[in-house]
C-alpha positions as CSV (number, residue, x, y, z in Angstrom):
1,M,10.8,-7.8,1.9
2,I,10.0,-8.5,-1.7
3,E,13.1,-8.3,-3.8
4,I,13.7,-9.6,-7.4
5,P,13.5,-13.4,-6.6
6,E,10.4,-13.1,-4.4
7,A,8.6,-10.8,-6.9
8,I,9.2,-13.4,-9.7
9,V,8.1,-16.4,-7.5
10,I,5.0,-14.6,-6.1
11,S,4.0,-13.4,-9.6
12,Q,4.3,-17.0,-10.9
13,Q,2.2,-18.3,-8.0
14,L,-0.4,-15.6,-8.5
15,N,-0.7,-16.4,-12.2
16,E,-1.2,-20.1,-11.2
17,N,-3.8,-19.4,-8.5
18,I,-5.9,-16.3,-9.2
19,S,-5.8,-15.8,-13.0
20,G,-9.4,-16.0,-14.3
21,K,-11.0,-15.3,-10.9
22,R,-13.6,-12.6,-10.6
23,I,-13.3,-10.1,-7.8
24,K,-16.3,-10.2,-5.5
25,R,-15.3,-7.7,-2.8
26,V,-12.4,-5.5,-1.8
27,I,-11.6,-4.1,1.7
28,A,-8.8,-1.6,2.0
29,A,-7.2,0.1,5.0
30,A,-9.3,-2.0,7.5
31,S,-6.4,-2.0,9.9
32,P,-4.9,1.5,10.0
33,H,-1.2,1.6,9.4
34,K,0.8,4.9,9.3
35,F,3.1,3.6,6.6
36,A,0.7,1.7,4.4
37,W,0.4,3.7,1.2
38,F,-2.6,3.7,-1.1
39,F,-3.5,5.3,-4.4
40,G,-6.2,7.9,-3.9
41,E,-8.9,6.9,-1.4
42,P,-8.8,3.2,-0.3
43,S,-12.5,3.4,0.3
44,E,-12.9,3.5,-3.5
45,Y,-11.0,0.3,-4.2
46,D,-14.1,-1.8,-4.0
47,S,-16.0,0.2,-6.6
48,L,-12.9,0.2,-8.9
49,L,-12.2,-3.5,-8.7
50,R,-15.5,-5.3,-7.9
51,G,-16.7,-7.5,-10.8
52,R,-13.4,-7.4,-12.7
53,T,-11.6,-10.6,-13.7
54,I,-7.9,-11.1,-13.0
55,E,-5.9,-11.4,-16.2
56,N,-2.3,-11.8,-15.3
57,T,0.5,-10.8,-12.9
58,M,3.9,-9.4,-13.7
59,P,7.0,-8.7,-11.5
60,Y,8.8,-5.4,-11.9
61,G,12.0,-5.2,-9.8
62,G,10.8,-5.7,-6.2
63,R,7.1,-5.0,-7.1
64,V,4.2,-7.2,-8.1
65,E,1.5,-5.9,-10.5
66,I,-1.9,-7.6,-11.1
67,R,-3.9,-6.7,-14.2
68,A,-7.7,-6.9,-13.9
69,E,-9.7,-5.7,-16.9
70,G,-8.6,-2.1,-17.2
71,A,-7.5,-1.8,-13.6
72,M,-4.3,-2.6,-11.7
73,L,-3.3,-3.9,-8.3
74,H,0.3,-3.0,-7.5
75,F,2.3,-4.0,-4.4
76,G,5.6,-2.6,-3.2
77,D,8.5,-4.4,-1.6
78,G,7.2,-4.1,2.0
79,V,3.9,-5.8,1.5
80,F,3.3,-9.4,2.5
81,L,0.9,-11.2,0.2
82,R,-0.9,-14.4,1.2
83,F,-3.5,-16.5,-0.8
84,Y,-6.2,-18.2,1.2
85,E,-8.4,-21.1,-0.1
86,A,-12.1,-21.0,0.5
87,G,-12.9,-21.9,4.1
88,E,-9.5,-21.0,5.5
89,K,-9.5,-18.7,8.5
90,L,-8.6,-15.2,7.3
91,P,-6.5,-12.9,9.5
92,E,-8.4,-10.2,11.4
93,K,-5.9,-7.5,10.7
94,H,-4.9,-6.6,7.1
95,Q,-4.4,-3.5,4.9
96,L,-6.0,-5.1,1.8
97,M,-8.4,-8.0,1.3
98,V,-9.5,-9.1,-2.2
99,M,-12.3,-11.7,-2.1
100,F,-13.0,-13.7,-5.3
101,N,-16.2,-15.2,-6.6
102,D,-15.1,-18.7,-5.4
103,N,-14.5,-17.4,-1.8
104,T,-10.8,-17.6,-2.1
105,A,-8.9,-14.5,-1.0
106,L,-5.7,-12.5,-1.5
107,I,-4.6,-10.6,1.7
108,G,-2.0,-7.9,1.8
109,T,-0.4,-6.8,5.1
110,V,2.3,-4.3,5.9
111,A,4.8,-4.7,8.7
112,M,7.2,-1.6,8.5
113,Y,6.0,0.1,5.3
114,G,4.6,-0.8,1.9
115,G,2.4,0.3,-1.0
116,L,-0.9,-1.3,-1.9
117,W,-2.1,0.6,-4.9
118,A,-5.2,0.1,-7.0
119,Y,-5.8,2.3,-10.0
120,P,-7.1,2.4,-13.6
121,I,-4.4,1.5,-16.2
122,G,-2.0,4.4,-16.5
123,G,-2.7,5.8,-13.1
124,M,0.9,5.3,-11.8
125,D,2.7,6.3,-15.0
126,D,3.9,9.5,-13.5
127,N,5.4,7.8,-10.4
128,I,9.2,7.9,-10.8
129,Y,9.8,4.7,-8.8
130,Y,7.1,2.8,-10.7
131,K,8.5,4.0,-14.1
132,A,12.1,3.0,-13.0
133,A,10.9,-0.5,-12.0
134,K,8.8,-1.0,-15.1
135,T,11.3,0.3,-17.7
136,A,14.5,-1.1,-16.2
137,I,16.1,-4.1,-17.9
138,P,15.6,-7.1,-15.5
139,P,18.9,-8.6,-14.3
140,L,17.8,-12.1,-15.3
141,S,17.0,-11.2,-18.9
142,D,19.4,-11.7,-21.7
143,K,19.4,-8.0,-22.4
144,F,21.1,-7.5,-19.0
145,D,24.5,-8.3,-20.4
146,Y,28.0,-7.1,-19.4
147,E,27.8,-4.3,-21.9
148,Y,24.6,-3.0,-20.3
149,F,26.0,-3.4,-16.8
150,I,29.0,-1.2,-17.7
151,T,26.5,1.6,-18.8
152,L,25.4,1.8,-15.1
153,F,28.8,3.3,-14.2
154,D,29.1,7.0,-14.4
155,E,31.1,9.7,-12.7
156,K,28.8,9.8,-9.7
157,S,28.2,6.0,-9.3
158,T,31.8,5.0,-9.6
159,K,32.6,6.9,-6.4
160,M,30.0,4.9,-4.5
161,S,30.5,1.9,-2.3
162,A,29.4,-1.5,-3.7
163,K,26.3,-1.5,-1.6
164,A,25.3,2.0,-2.6
165,F,25.9,1.3,-6.3
166,L,23.9,-1.9,-6.4
167,A,21.1,-1.3,-3.9
168,T,20.2,2.4,-4.1
169,E,18.8,5.0,-6.5
170,Q,16.8,2.4,-8.5
171,R,19.9,1.6,-10.5
172,I,18.8,-2.1,-10.5
173,P,15.2,-2.0,-9.2
174,G,14.5,-4.9,-6.8
175,L,18.1,-5.5,-5.9
176,G,18.0,-4.5,-2.3
177,N,20.0,-5.0,0.9
178,G,18.7,-8.6,1.3
179,V,19.9,-10.2,-2.0
180,L,23.0,-7.9,-1.9
181,Q,24.7,-9.8,0.8
182,D,25.2,-13.1,-1.1
183,I,25.8,-11.3,-4.4
184,L,28.9,-9.6,-2.9
185,L,30.1,-12.6,-1.0
186,N,30.0,-14.7,-4.2
187,A,31.8,-11.9,-6.0
188,K,34.3,-11.6,-3.2
189,I,33.7,-7.9,-2.9
190,H,33.4,-6.0,0.4
191,P,30.1,-3.9,0.6
192,K,32.1,-0.8,1.4
193,K,34.6,-1.1,-1.4
194,K,34.5,1.8,-3.7
195,M,33.4,1.0,-7.3
196,N,36.1,3.2,-8.8
197,T,38.7,0.9,-7.3
198,L,37.4,-2.2,-9.1
199,S,39.6,-3.9,-11.7
200,D,38.0,-5.1,-14.9
201,E,38.2,-8.6,-13.5
202,Q,36.4,-7.6,-10.3
203,R,33.6,-5.8,-12.3
204,N,33.1,-9.0,-14.2
205,R,32.8,-10.9,-11.0
206,V,30.1,-8.5,-9.7
207,F,28.2,-8.8,-13.0
208,G,28.4,-12.6,-13.0
209,S,27.4,-12.8,-9.4
210,I,24.3,-10.7,-9.9
211,K,23.1,-13.0,-12.7
212,L,24.0,-16.3,-11.0
213,T,23.0,-15.4,-7.4
214,L,19.6,-14.0,-8.4
215,A,19.0,-17.0,-10.7
216,D,19.8,-19.4,-7.8
217,M,17.5,-17.5,-5.4
218,T,14.7,-17.5,-7.9
219,N,15.1,-21.1,-8.9
220,G,15.1,-22.0,-5.2
221,G,11.6,-20.4,-4.8
222,G,13.0,-17.3,-3.1
223,R,15.2,-16.8,-0.1
224,D,14.8,-18.6,3.3
225,T,14.4,-15.2,5.0
226,D,11.1,-14.4,3.1
227,R,7.8,-16.1,2.6
228,D,5.9,-17.0,-0.6
229,L,2.2,-16.6,-1.4
230,F,1.3,-19.5,0.9
231,G,3.4,-18.4,3.8
232,N,6.3,-20.8,3.1
233,F,9.9,-19.7,3.4
234,G,11.9,-19.9,0.1
235,G,14.2,-22.8,-0.6
236,Y,17.3,-20.8,-1.2
237,K,19.5,-20.9,1.8
238,T,21.1,-17.5,2.3
239,K,24.8,-17.5,3.1
240,L,24.9,-14.0,4.7
241,S,21.7,-13.0,6.5
242,K,19.9,-13.2,9.9
243,K,19.6,-16.9,9.3
244,N,23.4,-17.3,9.7
245,S,23.1,-16.8,13.4
246,L,26.6,-18.2,14.1
247,L,28.1,-15.6,11.8
248,I,30.4,-18.2,10.2
249,C,31.5,-17.7,6.6
250,P,30.1,-20.7,4.6
251,V,33.1,-20.3,2.1
252,C,36.1,-20.2,4.4
253,G,34.8,-20.9,7.9
254,G,36.0,-17.5,9.1
255,T,34.1,-15.0,11.1
256,V,31.4,-12.9,9.5
257,K,31.1,-9.3,10.5
258,K,27.7,-7.6,10.9
259,E,27.6,-3.8,10.8
260,A,25.0,-1.0,10.3
261,Y,25.7,0.7,7.0
262,L,23.6,3.0,4.8
263,G,20.3,2.4,6.5
264,G,20.6,-1.3,7.0
265,S,22.8,-4.1,8.2
266,V,25.6,-5.5,6.0
267,Y,27.3,-8.9,6.5
268,Y,30.8,-9.7,5.2
269,C,33.7,-12.0,5.6
270,E,37.0,-10.1,6.2
271,K,38.9,-13.0,4.5
272,C,36.8,-13.6,1.5
273,Q,35.6,-10.1,0.5
274,E,38.1,-7.6,-0.8
275,K,37.9,-4.0,0.6
């Protein structure tokens, strides 16, 4: 799943590999998928995008947005993006294929769910999730400081668990269940710990861990649980994830617990993470 580190890494790779290319052809919804979401009619994507030149790509939370001369291509967190050089064998099944004038291609596929939206500039401005992702202060920016972090706490949010506070309701767009695990381990906070029980020192630890953990993940080229634009796993080795098959805490060597919680799995060390 695309979360903040992957969105940044993939956007950088797209800027390096497709900026300046002219779109030759677009095929959308070739392989039907119940949970692949499009903007309007996917059959109109080709007429909208054909002949336009790619300008740049920007990450917004766990989303990737490509600007192409008055039009946008926008991908949600459940979309897998791959770039193919001219002559490479293209996959037979896909939800979106963008062919460029030099016969390179960008392919978007959906496993569980995901949005592959193409629209004129401004077409998604009324979408609440898009607006939240685009207007939120990115955690890796200087503006995301401790004073800003404290403003995220209100009467409702302080009663939430750490997982719910950090990874739901678009409070920090792009910070999902995947990156959450290492953030909380590094902060020594249990995912079920109520935010209104945190001391000032613990809040500072959570804030610092958000900044440092996401920076490490991004600088490592994304997480080792997710692939980049070329199908390579990221270089950041996750501490708590499906990759830690032995379920041993990398900090203390103790046992890591795995539980279903709030619509996904959480991993935690009973010794390291305070509940």
